C-alpha positions as CSV (number, residue, x, y, z in Angstrom):
1,M,0.0,0.0,0.0
2,S,1.6,3.3,-1.1
3,R,2.7,5.7,1.6
4,Y,1.4,8.5,-0.6
5,W,-2.2,7.4,-0.5
6,N,-4.6,9.4,1.7
7,D,-6.4,7.7,4.6
8,R,-9.7,7.6,2.6
9,V,-8.1,5.6,-0.2
10,R,-6.4,3.3,2.2
11,G,-9.7,2.3,3.6
12,L,-11.6,1.7,0.4
13,V,-12.7,-1.7,-0.7
14,P,-13.1,-1.3,-4.5
15,Y,-15.8,-2.8,-6.6
16,V,-14.7,-6.0,-8.3
17,P,-15.9,-6.2,-11.9
18,G,-16.7,-9.5,-13.7
19,E,-13.9,-11.4,-15.4
20,Q,-13.0,-10.2,-18.9
21,P,-10.7,-13.0,-20.4
22,K,-7.7,-11.9,-22.3
23,D,-6.8,-15.2,-23.9
24,E,-7.8,-16.7,-27.3
25,R,-10.3,-19.2,-25.9
26,D,-13.8,-19.0,-27.4
27,W,-15.5,-18.3,-24.1
28,I,-19.3,-18.2,-23.5
29,K,-19.5,-15.0,-21.4
30,L,-22.5,-15.2,-19.1
31,N,-20.9,-13.3,-16.2
32,T,-21.1,-9.5,-16.9
33,N,-24.7,-9.0,-18.2
34,E,-23.6,-7.9,-21.7
35,N,-26.0,-8.2,-24.5
36,P,-25.2,-11.2,-26.7
37,Y,-26.4,-9.5,-29.8
38,P,-24.6,-6.7,-31.7
39,P,-25.6,-3.0,-31.6
40,S,-28.0,-1.4,-34.1
41,P,-26.5,-1.3,-37.6
42,S,-27.7,2.3,-37.9
43,A,-25.8,3.1,-34.6
44,L,-22.6,1.5,-36.0
45,A,-23.1,3.5,-39.3
46,A,-23.5,6.7,-37.3
47,I,-20.2,6.0,-35.4
48,R,-18.4,5.4,-38.7
49,D,-19.8,8.6,-40.1
50,A,-18.5,10.5,-37.0
51,L,-15.0,9.3,-37.6
52,G,-13.1,12.2,-39.2
53,D,-11.5,15.6,-38.8
54,S,-14.1,16.6,-36.2
55,L,-12.4,14.3,-33.7
56,R,-9.8,17.1,-33.2
57,L,-12.6,19.1,-31.6
58,Y,-14.1,18.6,-28.1
59,P,-17.6,17.1,-28.1
60,D,-20.8,19.0,-27.1
61,P,-20.3,19.3,-23.3
62,D,-24.1,19.1,-22.8
63,G,-24.7,16.1,-25.0
64,T,-27.5,18.1,-26.6
65,P,-28.4,15.7,-29.5
66,L,-28.7,12.8,-27.2
67,R,-30.6,14.7,-24.6
68,E,-33.1,15.7,-27.3
69,A,-33.4,12.2,-28.6
70,L,-34.0,10.8,-25.1
71,A,-36.5,13.6,-24.2
72,E,-38.5,12.7,-27.3
73,Y,-38.4,9.0,-26.5
74,Y,-39.6,9.5,-22.9
75,D,-41.9,12.4,-23.6
76,L,-39.9,14.8,-21.5
77,S,-38.0,18.0,-22.1
78,P,-34.2,18.1,-22.7
79,E,-33.9,20.0,-19.4
80,E,-35.2,16.8,-17.7
81,V,-32.5,14.6,-19.1
82,F,-28.8,14.2,-18.1
83,V,-26.3,12.1,-20.0
84,G,-22.9,10.7,-18.9
85,N,-20.2,8.2,-19.4
86,G,-22.2,5.1,-18.4
87,S,-24.7,4.9,-15.6
88,D,-21.9,4.2,-13.0
89,E,-20.5,7.7,-13.6
90,I,-24.0,9.2,-13.2
91,L,-24.5,7.3,-10.0
92,A,-21.2,8.7,-8.7
93,F,-22.4,12.2,-9.7
94,A,-25.7,11.6,-7.9
95,F,-23.9,10.6,-4.7
96,M,-21.9,13.8,-4.9
97,T,-24.9,15.9,-5.7
98,F,-27.7,14.7,-3.4
99,F,-26.2,12.8,-0.5
100,D,-23.9,14.0,2.3
101,S,-22.3,12.9,5.6
102,A,-25.1,14.3,7.7
103,R,-27.8,11.7,7.0
104,P,-27.5,8.1,5.8
105,V,-28.6,6.9,2.4
106,V,-30.7,3.7,2.4
107,F,-30.5,0.8,-0.1
108,P,-31.1,-3.0,0.0
109,D,-28.7,-5.3,1.7
110,I,-28.4,-7.5,-1.4
111,T,-27.9,-5.1,-4.3
112,Y,-25.4,-3.6,-6.7
113,S,-22.2,-3.8,-4.8
114,F,-21.0,-0.4,-6.2
115,Y,-23.4,1.5,-3.8
116,P,-21.4,0.9,-0.6
117,V,-18.2,1.6,-2.5
118,Y,-19.5,5.0,-3.5
119,A,-20.8,5.7,0.0
120,A,-17.3,4.9,1.4
121,H,-15.5,6.9,-1.2
122,F,-17.7,10.0,-0.7
123,G,-17.9,9.7,3.1
124,I,-21.7,9.1,3.1
125,P,-23.2,6.9,5.8
126,F,-25.7,4.3,4.8
127,R,-28.3,1.8,6.1
128,T,-29.3,-1.4,4.4
129,V,-32.8,-3.0,4.2
130,E,-33.0,-6.8,4.3
131,L,-34.7,-8.3,1.4
132,E,-37.6,-10.8,2.0
133,E,-37.0,-14.5,2.0
134,D,-37.9,-14.7,-1.7
135,F,-35.5,-11.8,-2.4
136,A,-38.3,-9.2,-3.0
137,L,-37.7,-5.7,-1.8
138,S,-40.3,-4.5,0.7
139,A,-41.4,-0.9,0.1
140,D,-42.7,-0.6,3.7
141,K,-39.3,-1.7,5.1
142,L,-37.5,0.7,2.8
143,I,-39.7,3.6,3.9
144,R,-39.3,2.8,7.6
145,A,-35.5,2.5,7.3
146,A,-35.4,5.8,5.4
147,E,-37.0,7.9,8.2
148,G,-34.7,10.7,9.0
149,G,-32.3,9.6,6.3
150,G,-30.8,11.5,3.4
151,G,-32.2,9.5,0.4
152,I,-33.3,6.2,-1.0
153,L,-31.5,4.2,-3.7
154,F,-32.4,0.9,-5.2
155,P,-32.1,-0.9,-8.6
156,N,-35.3,-2.0,-10.3
157,P,-35.1,-4.8,-11.2
158,N,-32.6,-5.5,-8.4
159,A,-29.1,-6.8,-9.0
160,P,-27.9,-9.5,-8.6
161,T,-31.4,-11.1,-7.9
162,G,-33.3,-9.9,-11.0
163,V,-36.4,-9.4,-8.9
164,G,-38.5,-6.3,-9.8
165,L,-40.6,-4.0,-7.7
166,P,-44.1,-3.2,-9.1
167,L,-44.8,0.4,-10.0
168,T,-47.5,0.6,-7.4
169,E,-44.9,-0.1,-4.7
170,V,-42.6,2.5,-6.3
171,R,-45.4,5.1,-6.0
172,K,-45.8,4.2,-2.4
173,I,-42.1,4.9,-1.7
174,L,-42.3,8.2,-3.6
175,D,-45.4,9.3,-1.7
176,R,-44.1,8.5,1.7
177,A,-40.6,9.8,1.2
178,D,-41.4,13.0,-0.5
179,D,-38.8,15.0,1.5
180,Q,-35.9,12.7,0.2
181,L,-34.4,12.0,-3.1
182,V,-35.5,8.6,-4.5
183,L,-33.0,7.3,-7.0
184,I,-34.1,4.3,-9.0
185,D,-31.3,2.5,-10.9
186,E,-33.0,1.0,-14.0
187,A,-30.0,-0.6,-15.7
188,Y,-32.0,-3.7,-16.5
189,V,-35.6,-2.4,-16.8
190,D,-35.9,-3.0,-20.5
191,F,-36.1,-6.8,-20.0
192,G,-39.4,-6.9,-18.3
193,G,-39.4,-4.4,-15.5
194,E,-41.6,-1.3,-15.1
195,T,-39.9,2.0,-15.6
196,A,-40.7,4.9,-13.4
197,A,-39.8,7.4,-16.1
198,G,-43.5,8.2,-16.6
199,L,-43.7,9.4,-13.0
200,I,-41.0,12.2,-13.4
201,R,-43.5,15.0,-13.8
202,S,-45.5,13.8,-10.7
203,Y,-42.6,13.4,-8.3
204,P,-39.9,16.1,-8.1
205,N,-37.9,13.9,-5.7
206,L,-37.5,11.1,-8.3
207,L,-34.4,10.5,-10.3
208,V,-34.3,7.5,-12.8
209,V,-30.9,6.3,-14.0
210,Q,-30.6,4.1,-17.1
211,T,-27.8,2.8,-19.4
212,L,-27.4,1.8,-23.0
213,S,-24.9,-0.9,-22.0
214,K,-27.4,-3.8,-21.8
215,S,-30.5,-3.3,-23.9
216,R,-28.7,-1.4,-26.7
217,S,-25.5,-3.5,-26.7
218,F,-23.3,-0.5,-25.9
219,A,-21.3,-1.8,-22.9
220,G,-18.1,-1.0,-24.8
221,L,-19.1,2.5,-25.5
222,R,-20.2,3.7,-22.1
223,V,-23.4,5.8,-22.3
224,G,-25.8,6.4,-19.4
225,F,-28.5,8.9,-18.7
226,A,-30.7,10.2,-15.9
227,L,-34.3,11.4,-16.0
228,G,-35.7,13.8,-13.4
229,N,-37.1,17.2,-12.5
230,A,-35.1,20.0,-14.1
231,D,-33.9,21.1,-10.7
232,L,-32.3,17.7,-10.1
233,I,-30.7,17.7,-13.5
234,R,-29.2,21.2,-12.9
235,G,-27.6,19.8,-9.7
236,L,-26.0,16.9,-11.7
237,E,-24.8,19.4,-14.3
238,R,-23.2,21.6,-11.6
239,V,-21.2,18.6,-10.3
240,K,-20.3,17.4,-13.8
241,H,-19.0,20.8,-14.8
242,S,-16.9,20.9,-11.6
243,F,-15.4,17.5,-12.5
244,N,-15.4,16.8,-16.2
245,S,-17.4,18.8,-18.7
246,Y,-16.8,16.5,-21.7
247,T,-18.1,13.2,-20.4
248,L,-19.4,11.8,-23.7
249,D,-17.2,11.7,-26.8
250,R,-18.3,12.4,-30.3
251,L,-18.5,8.7,-31.3
252,A,-20.6,7.8,-28.2
253,L,-23.0,10.7,-28.8
254,A,-23.5,9.8,-32.5
255,G,-24.0,6.1,-31.9
256,A,-26.3,6.6,-28.9
257,V,-28.7,8.9,-30.8
258,A,-29.0,6.4,-33.6
259,A,-29.5,3.5,-31.1
260,I,-32.3,5.2,-29.3
261,R,-34.1,5.9,-32.6
262,D,-33.8,2.3,-33.8
263,E,-36.6,0.9,-31.8
264,A,-37.1,-2.2,-34.1
265,H,-33.6,-3.4,-33.5
266,F,-33.8,-2.9,-29.8
267,A,-37.2,-4.6,-29.5
268,A,-36.1,-7.7,-31.5
269,A,-33.0,-8.3,-29.4
270,R,-34.9,-7.7,-26.1
271,D,-37.6,-10.1,-27.1
272,K,-35.0,-12.9,-27.9
273,I,-33.3,-12.4,-24.6
274,I,-36.6,-12.5,-22.6
275,A,-37.6,-15.7,-24.5
276,A,-34.2,-17.3,-23.8
277,R,-34.4,-16.3,-20.2
278,E,-37.8,-17.9,-19.6
279,R,-36.9,-21.0,-21.5
280,T,-33.7,-21.5,-19.6
281,I,-35.2,-20.8,-16.2
282,A,-37.9,-23.4,-16.9
283,A,-35.4,-26.0,-18.0
284,L,-33.2,-25.4,-14.9
285,R,-36.1,-25.5,-12.5
286,E,-36.9,-29.0,-13.9
287,L,-33.4,-30.0,-12.8
288,G,-34.2,-28.8,-9.3
289,F,-32.6,-25.3,-9.4
290,I,-34.1,-22.6,-7.2
291,I,-34.5,-19.4,-9.3
292,P,-36.2,-16.2,-8.2
293,P,-38.4,-14.6,-10.9
294,S,-36.3,-12.3,-13.0
295,Q,-37.2,-9.2,-15.0
296,A,-33.6,-8.6,-16.1
297,N,-31.2,-10.0,-18.7
298,F,-29.8,-12.4,-16.0
299,F,-31.1,-14.6,-13.3
300,M,-29.9,-16.1,-10.1
301,A,-29.8,-19.9,-9.7
302,G,-28.9,-22.2,-6.9
303,H,-29.2,-26.0,-6.4
304,P,-29.5,-27.7,-3.0
305,Q,-27.1,-30.5,-4.2
306,L,-24.5,-28.3,-5.7
307,N,-21.8,-26.0,-4.3
308,A,-22.2,-22.7,-6.3
309,R,-18.5,-21.8,-6.1
310,E,-17.5,-25.3,-7.3
311,V,-20.1,-25.1,-10.1
312,Q,-18.7,-21.8,-11.2
313,Q,-15.3,-23.3,-11.5
314,A,-16.6,-26.4,-13.3
315,L,-18.4,-24.3,-15.8
316,R,-15.3,-22.2,-16.3
317,D,-13.3,-25.4,-17.0
318,R,-15.9,-26.0,-19.8
319,G,-15.5,-22.5,-21.3
320,I,-18.6,-20.9,-19.6
321,L,-18.2,-17.9,-17.4
322,V,-20.8,-17.1,-14.7
323,R,-20.7,-14.9,-11.6
324,H,-20.6,-16.0,-8.0
325,F,-20.9,-13.6,-5.0
326,A,-19.5,-14.9,-1.8
327,K,-21.9,-13.0,0.3
328,P,-24.5,-14.0,3.0
329,R,-27.8,-15.4,1.6
330,I,-26.6,-15.5,-2.0
331,D,-23.4,-17.5,-1.7
332,G,-25.4,-20.6,-2.8
333,Y,-26.4,-19.0,-6.1
334,L,-24.8,-18.1,-9.4
335,R,-25.8,-15.0,-11.4
336,I,-26.1,-16.1,-15.0
337,T,-26.4,-13.6,-17.9
338,V,-28.8,-14.6,-20.6
339,G,-26.9,-15.3,-23.9
340,T,-28.0,-16.6,-27.3
341,D,-30.1,-19.7,-27.6
342,E,-27.1,-21.8,-28.4
343,Q,-25.1,-20.5,-25.4
344,M,-28.0,-21.2,-23.1
345,D,-28.4,-24.7,-24.5
346,R,-24.7,-25.3,-23.8
347,L,-25.2,-24.0,-20.2
348,I,-28.2,-26.3,-19.6
349,A,-26.3,-29.3,-20.9
350,C,-23.3,-28.6,-18.7
351,L,-25.4,-28.1,-15.6
352,R,-27.3,-31.3,-16.3
353,E,-24.0,-33.1,-16.7
354,L,-22.7,-31.7,-13.4
355,L,-25.9,-32.7,-11.6
356,L,-25.7,-36.2,-13.0
357,H,-22.1,-36.5,-11.8
358,E,-23.1,-35.3,-8.4
359,N,-25.9,-37.9,-8.1
360,R,-23.7,-40.7,-9.3
361,T,-20.8,-39.9,-7.0
362,G,-22.6,-38.4,-4.0
363,G,-20.3,-35.4,-4.4
364,R,-17.0,-37.4,-4.5
365,S,-14.6,-36.5,-7.3
């Protein structure tokens, strides 16, 4: 540990991203929630068209074309839209803008593991709310825990569980916590969840954060956005312009605008992923896997006869990457991204093989 680090950095426990192999093996990557299908052809064409002499110039610091496209898509004004370098950057800006050391922010105990990292980094206390036995998030528990707090934050659908919260429950939270910011992280909402974007005009305390990484296949380009009351957006802009005005480059802006406008491509890929998810979940449940209902492009699966960490390694030996979190209540599960039909067939076959081996040997290797 460097003697030049400050005390805050010394105490950080950084977020650990999913494995990104660097070898030549033909991996089946079901560990980082990437879209298995390519981006919109029109988005790729827009990126190619943006390559040229203009790259010597800084991009639009406000991301105006993308804000306008998103405003049109969600029936909002550009002043109610904020864009940034992936949703993680926007979440970091939100922590800096809306939360402070005086009052704790509240989020679920099983959730996106970047939240406690941000809280520690920015010196913000937090409380966690225990999920139900079936991994559902209780709106009532969240509201009670948030009393006297500095804000509420949760993914919908949740990660890594994939379980969604109905919009009726979201409204309950917004109604009861009207003196606090409610930040809903909708990174996976396009795969079956209910977006709260339509509630922006009714609730000035609501900020919705989304990303193009998953549903628009832009994980490699890094584009995120927030929707909210214009006053909230101005706060985010104030922080951004005190940190890095040029968050989105020219290529990202061009590709993102085209991707948002290509609804047909987005819908076709989304529908294939949802169908593959439901088919795979049904097949694995027949094998005895316990799988909470998922509204995301991934699901969480555990089996009473199998050690999840050992299964992760066994799948890796067979060229399939999945994610395991060694954390209370979920250490018996794997988080599995939904891939193509062929990839999911391979996963099912490998898990069936591992289960048959377990039954034959009684767990002995």
